[in-house]
C-alpha positions in Angstrom: 98.2 91.8 70.6 96.9 93.4 73.8 94.6 92.8 76.8 92.9 95.9 78.1 89.5 96.9 79.4 88.1 99.1 76.6 89.9 100.6 73.6 87.1 103.2 73.3 88.6 105.0 76.4 91.6 106.1 74.3 90.6 109.8 73.9 90.7 110.4 77.6 94.0 108.6 77.9 95.5 110.7 75.0 94.5 113.9 76.8 96.3 112.7 80.0 99.4 111.8 78.1 99.4 115.2 76.2 99.2 117.0 79.6 102.2 115.3 81.0 104.1 115.7 77.7 103.8 119.5 78.1 105.4 119.2 81.6 108.3 116.8 80.9 110.9 118.8 78.9 113.7 116.3 79.5 111.7 113.5 77.8 110.7 115.9 75.1 114.3 116.4 74.2 115.1 112.7 74.4 112.1 111.9 72.2 113.5 114.2 69.4 117.0 112.7 69.8 115.7 109.1 69.7 113.4 109.7 66.8 116.4 111.0 64.8 119.0 108.3 65.8 116.7 105.2 66.3 119.0 103.7 69.0 116.4 101.0 69.8 115.6 99.8 66.3 114.9 96.0 66.5 115.0 96.0 70.4 112.1 94.5 72.3 111.4 96.2 75.7 109.3 94.6 78.4 108.1 97.2 80.9 106.3 96.7 84.2 105.7 100.1 85.8 102.6 101.8 87.2 100.6 102.3 84.1 99.5 105.9 84.1 100.1 108.9 81.8 103.8 109.6 82.7 104.7 105.9 82.2 102.8 106.0 78.9 104.9 108.9 77.7 108.1 107.0 78.6 106.8 104.2 76.4 106.2 106.7 73.6 109.7 108.1 73.9 111.3 104.6 73.7 109.0 103.7 70.8 110.1 106.8 69.0 113.6 105.4 69.2 112.5 102.2 67.4 111.7 100.0 70.4 109.0 97.4 70.2 107.1 97.9 73.4 105.5 95.2 75.6 103.8 97.0 78.5 102.1 96.0 81.7 101.5 97.6 85.1 103.3 96.9 88.4 100.2 97.3 90.7 96.7 96.1 90.2 95.1 99.3 91.3 97.5 101.8 89.6 96.7 101.0 86.0 94.5 103.6 84.3 92.4 102.0 81.6 92.1 105.0 79.4 95.9 105.4 79.3 96.3 101.7 78.5 93.8 102.2 75.6 95.7 105.2 74.3 98.9 103.2 74.1 97.1 100.3 72.2 95.7 102.9 69.9 99.3 103.9 69.1 100.1 100.3 68.2 101.8 99.2 71.4 101.3 95.8 73.0 99.6 96.4 76.4 98.5 93.8 78.9 97.0 95.5 81.9 93.7 96.7 83.4 92.6 98.3 86.6 91.6 96.0 89.5 93.1 92.9 87.9 93.1 89.8 90.1 96.3 88.3 91.3 96.0 85.6 88.5 95.4 88.2 85.8 98.3 90.3 87.0 100.6 87.3 86.8 99.2 86.5 83.3 99.9 90.0 82.1 103.5 89.8 83.4 103.9 86.6 81.4 102.4 88.2 78.3 105.2 90.9 78.2 107.9 88.3 78.9 107.0 85.6 76.4 107.8 87.5 73.2 111.5 87.4 74.3 112.5 90.9 75.5 116.0 92.3 75.1 115.5 95.0 77.8 113.6 94.9 81.1 112.2 98.0 82.8 111.0 96.8 86.2 109.2 98.4 89.2 109.5 96.2 92.2 111.3 93.3 90.6 108.4 91.1 89.5 109.5 90.8 85.9 113.1 89.9 86.7 112.1 87.3 89.2 109.5 85.7 87.0 112.0 85.5 84.1 114.6 83.7 86.3 112.0 81.4 87.8 109.9 80.5 84.7 111.7 81.6 81.6 115.4 80.8 81.9 115.5 80.0 78.2 115.0 83.7 77.4 117.9 85.0 79.5 120.5 84.7 76.7 118.6 87.3 74.7 118.3 89.8 77.5 120.9 92.6 77.3 120.0 93.9 80.7 117.5 96.1 82.5 116.6 98.9 84.9 115.0 98.9 88.3 112.9 101.8 89.4 112.3 101.2 93.1 114.0 100.7 96.5 112.1 97.5 97.0 113.1 96.1 93.6 116.7 96.9 94.3 116.6 95.1 97.6 115.3 92.0 95.8 118.0 92.3 93.1 120.8 92.7 95.6 119.6 89.5 97.3 119.6 87.7 94.0 123.0 88.9 93.1 124.5 88.0 96.5 123.3 84.4 95.9 124.7 84.4 92.4 121.2 84.0 90.9 121.1 87.2 88.8 121.9 86.3 85.2 121.9 89.6 83.4 123.0 93.2 84.3 120.4 95.5 86.1 121.0 99.2 86.5 119.9 100.6 89.9 117.9 103.6 88.6 116.4 104.2 92.0 119.8 104.9 93.4 120.7 107.6 90.9 121.0 110.9 92.6 118.5 112.5 90.2 116.0 109.8 91.1 116.0 109.1 94.9 116.9 112.7 96.0 113.9 114.1 94.1 111.5 111.3 93.1 111.6 109.5 96.5 111.6 112.6 98.6 109.7 115.3 96.8 107.6 113.1 94.5 106.5 110.7 97.2 106.1 113.5 99.7 103.6 115.3 97.5 101.8 112.4 95.8 101.2 110.5 99.1 99.4 113.5 100.6 97.6 114.2 97.3 96.2 110.6 97.5 95.3 110.8 101.1 93.7 114.3 101.0 91.6 113.7 97.9 90.4 110.3 99.3 89.7 111.2 102.9 88.7 114.9 102.5 89.9 115.4 106.1 92.2 118.1 107.6 95.8 117.2 108.3 96.6 120.1 110.6 96.4 119.1 114.3 96.4 115.4 113.7 99.1 113.0 115.0 100.6 111.5 111.8 102.7 108.4 112.3 105.2 107.8 109.5 106.8 104.3 109.6 110.3 104.5 108.0 112.6 107.5 107.6 114.3 106.7 104.4 114.1 109.2 101.5 110.4 108.5 100.9 109.6 108.7 104.6 111.5 112.0 104.9 109.4 113.4 102.1 106.1 112.2 103.6 107.1 113.6 107.0 108.3 116.9 105.7 105.0 117.5 103.8 102.9 116.3 106.9 104.8 118.9 109.0 104.1 121.6 106.4 100.4 120.7 106.5 100.3 121.3 110.3 100.5 117.7 111.6 102.2 116.6 114.7 104.6 114.0 113.2 105.8 110.8 114.8 108.5 108.6 113.2 108.9 104.9 113.8 112.2 103.3 112.8 114.4 100.2 113.2 117.6 102.0 112.1 119.2 104.0 114.9 120.9 106.5 112.6 117.7 107.3 110.8 116.0 107.6 114.1 118.6 110.2 115.2 118.0 112.0 111.9 114.3 112.2 112.6 114.9 113.6 116.1 117.3 116.3 114.8 114.8 117.1 112.0 112.4 118.0 114.8 110.1 114.9 114.9 109.1 112.7 117.7 110.4 109.1 117.5 108.7 106.1 119.1 108.2 102.4 118.6 105.1 101.4 116.7 103.8 99.9 119.9 103.9 103.3 121.6 102.7 105.2 118.6 99.7 103.0 117.9 97.6 104.5 120.6 98.6 108.1 119.7 98.3 108.3 116.0 95.3 109.5 114.0 96.8 108.7 110.6 99.4 106.0 109.9 101.6 105.8 106.7 104.0 103.0 106.2 107.0 103.7 104.0 109.5 100.9 104.9 109.6 98.3 102.1 109.2 95.6 104.8 106.2 93.4 105.8 103.9 93.5 108.9 104.9 97.0 110.1 101.4 97.5 111.4 100.0 94.3 112.9 97.0 92.9 114.9 98.5 94.1 118.2 98.8 97.7 116.8 95.2 97.7 115.4 93.8 96.8 118.8 95.6 99.8 120.4 94.4 102.4 117.8 91.9 105.1 118.4 88.4 104.7 117.1 88.5 106.2 113.5 92.3 105.8 113.0 93.3 105.7 109.3 96.0 103.5 107.9 97.6 103.6 104.5 100.8 102.3 102.8 103.3 104.1 100.6 105.7 101.2 100.3 105.8 99.2 97.1 103.9 96.0 98.1 100.7 95.7 100.1 102.3 93.8 102.9 103.3 96.6 105.3 99.8 97.0 106.9 98.7 93.4 107.8 95.3 93.5 106.1 94.9 89.8 106.3 95.1 89.9 110.1 92.8 92.8 110.2 90.2 91.0 108.1 90.5 87.9 110.3 89.9 89.8 113.6 87.3 92.2 112.3 83.7 91.7 113.5 82.4 93.6 110.5 83.5 95.7 107.5 81.8 98.4 105.5 82.9 100.9 102.8 83.2 104.4 104.3 84.0 106.4 101.1 85.3 105.4 97.7 88.7 103.6 98.3 88.2 103.6 102.1 87.1 100.4 104.0 86.2 100.4 107.6 86.9 97.4 109.9 85.1 97.1 113.2 87.4 95.5 115.8 86.4 93.2 118.7 86.8 96.2 121.1 84.1 98.1 119.2 86.5 100.6 117.5 86.7 101.1 113.8 90.0 101.3 111.8 89.9 102.6 108.2 92.2 101.4 105.4 92.9 103.5 102.3 93.4 101.9 98.9 93.3 98.3 100.2 96.7 98.9 101.8 98.3 99.3 98.4 100.5 102.3 97.3 98.3 105.2 98.4 99.7 107.7 96.0 98.7 105.5 93.0 95.8 103.4 94.3 94.2 106.6 95.5 95.9 109.2 93.3 97.8 109.9 90.1 101.3 109.2 91.4 104.3 111.5 91.3 104.1 114.9 89.7 105.1 115.0 86.0 108.1 117.3 86.5 109.5 114.8 89.0 109.0 111.8 86.8 110.6 113.7 84.0 113.9 113.3 85.7 113.3 109.7 86.8 112.1 108.6 83.4 114.9 110.5 81.6 117.3 108.4 83.6 115.4 105.3 82.6 115.5 106.2 78.9 119.2 107.0 79.0 120.0 103.8 80.9 118.2 101.8 78.3 120.4 103.5 75.7 123.5 102.8 77.8 122.6 99.1 78.0 122.0 98.8 74.3 125.3 100.5 73.5 127.1 98.2 75.8 125.3 95.0 74.9 127.3 91.9 76.0 129.9 94.0 77.9 128.2 94.5 81.3 128.6 92.0 84.1 125.5 90.1 85.3 125.0 91.9 88.6 123.4 95.1 90.0 125.2 98.2 88.6 125.1 101.9 89.5 123.8 104.4 87.0 126.8 106.0 85.2 127.7 109.4 86.7 127.5 111.1 83.3 123.8 110.1 83.1 123.0 111.6 86.5 124.9 114.8 85.7 123.3 115.1 82.2 119.8 115.0 83.7 120.7 117.5 86.4 122.2 120.0 84.0 119.3 119.7 81.5 116.9 120.3 84.3 118.7 123.4 85.5 118.8 124.7 81.9 115.1 124.3 81.7 114.7 126.3 84.9 117.0 129.0 83.4 119.6 128.4 86.2 123.3 128.8 85.7 125.8 127.4 88.1 129.6 127.8 88.5 132.2 125.6 87.1 135.6 124.8 88.5 138.6 126.6 87.1 141.6 124.5 86.1 143.4 125.9 89.2 140.6 124.8 91.4 140.5 121.3 89.8 144.2 120.9 90.3 143.9 122.0 93.9 141.2 119.5 94.6 143.1 116.7 92.9 146.5 117.2 94.5 
C-alpha cells in the first residue's frame, strides 16, 4: 500500500541510502540494538519528514526494531522519488512524490494517519494538527510523538496552551544535540549548499541579508561570513539583535536592508518577512530565498500579483519583473532552500538528530500511558548518550568529575 512516482527508481535510492548509512554511526549502533531487542514490535509509526536518504535510513532503523512504518514527506519539493521507491521496495508504506500539489500533499498526510498510528514523528506539525482536526477518534491509540522543528514546536506550544493537545509530544528540536548542531551547523552548511549549487554565483563581496538570528540564522550568517559576504541581520528580538552586533554583523530593519542586499535569506518561522514594499526597494537582480519551514516568509503571492512578467532564469530560479523595471529572483519557489534546492543537512549532523528521534520513540513506547498530554523536553540522558557516542566515534575522551568535585558543586 503506497503512492509514489515510480518504483523502478529504487536502485538510485538504495545507493543514496547506503551512502548516508556509511556516515551515520549512531544510527548504525541503534539499528543493531533495535534489531536485537525489537522494542517497536507491533507499533505503527506515522512519519512526516523531508523524504530523502537520511530520513529513509531513520525509517529503516525503526523498522529494524519491529515498527510498521507509514511514511510521507513534509514539503512538496523535498521528496526524492528514488528514495521513496527504495523504501517501498523494502516493504514500507510510502505516500509521497516530488512536486505534489497541495491537495496531493494533504491526501498523503491522511494516508499515513488513517491506519491508526501509535507514534507520530512530525516535521512542522502538520500530522499532529490534522489528527486533532480530522481524526479525533484515533487519538486514544496514540502513545505520543516527536517534533523535529522550531516551527512545529511553536505550533505545539500554542495547542498545549489552549488545552487542545491530546497526547504527549517530545520537543526533539530543543534537545541540545539537535538545535546546537543541526540548526546551527546543519542549516548553515546546507542552506549555502542549496544556494551555491542553484545560482552558481560568488558569495564573496555580496551583501547578504539574513532575516532572523536564532540558531538557524546564526549558522547561515556564520557561513556567509566565511564565504566572504558582508552580512546584515534583521531581527525583531532586541537581545538577538545585540548578539548579532557583538558577533560582528550589521543590524538593520528589513526596510533599510531591502535596498542594500544582493541576496536575502529568511530564517524566522514567521510570515511575510519580505513583502511587496521590500521587493520594490530591491536592486535589479536581487535574489530571495527561504530557510524557514513554511513557504510564507517571502510573500510570493504579493510578488506574483505585482509582477508585470515572470520567466525561469535557471533550474529552480524564477525571475519576476517589477513595475519599476527591475527583476527579483526567487529560489526554490520560496520553499526551504536547503531541501527544495539541495539535499538537506549533512549526514553526520542528521545522525545526531535522528538518533535522538529514534531514542525518543523508544522512550515513548517504554512509557506508554504514563506521559502527560503536553509538550515535553527530551530526557537529559538521551541528549548525553548521543553526545558521548558521537565523541567516542571521533575518538575524543573528556574529563569526568571526581566525587570530591561533585560534592563541591552540590554543596
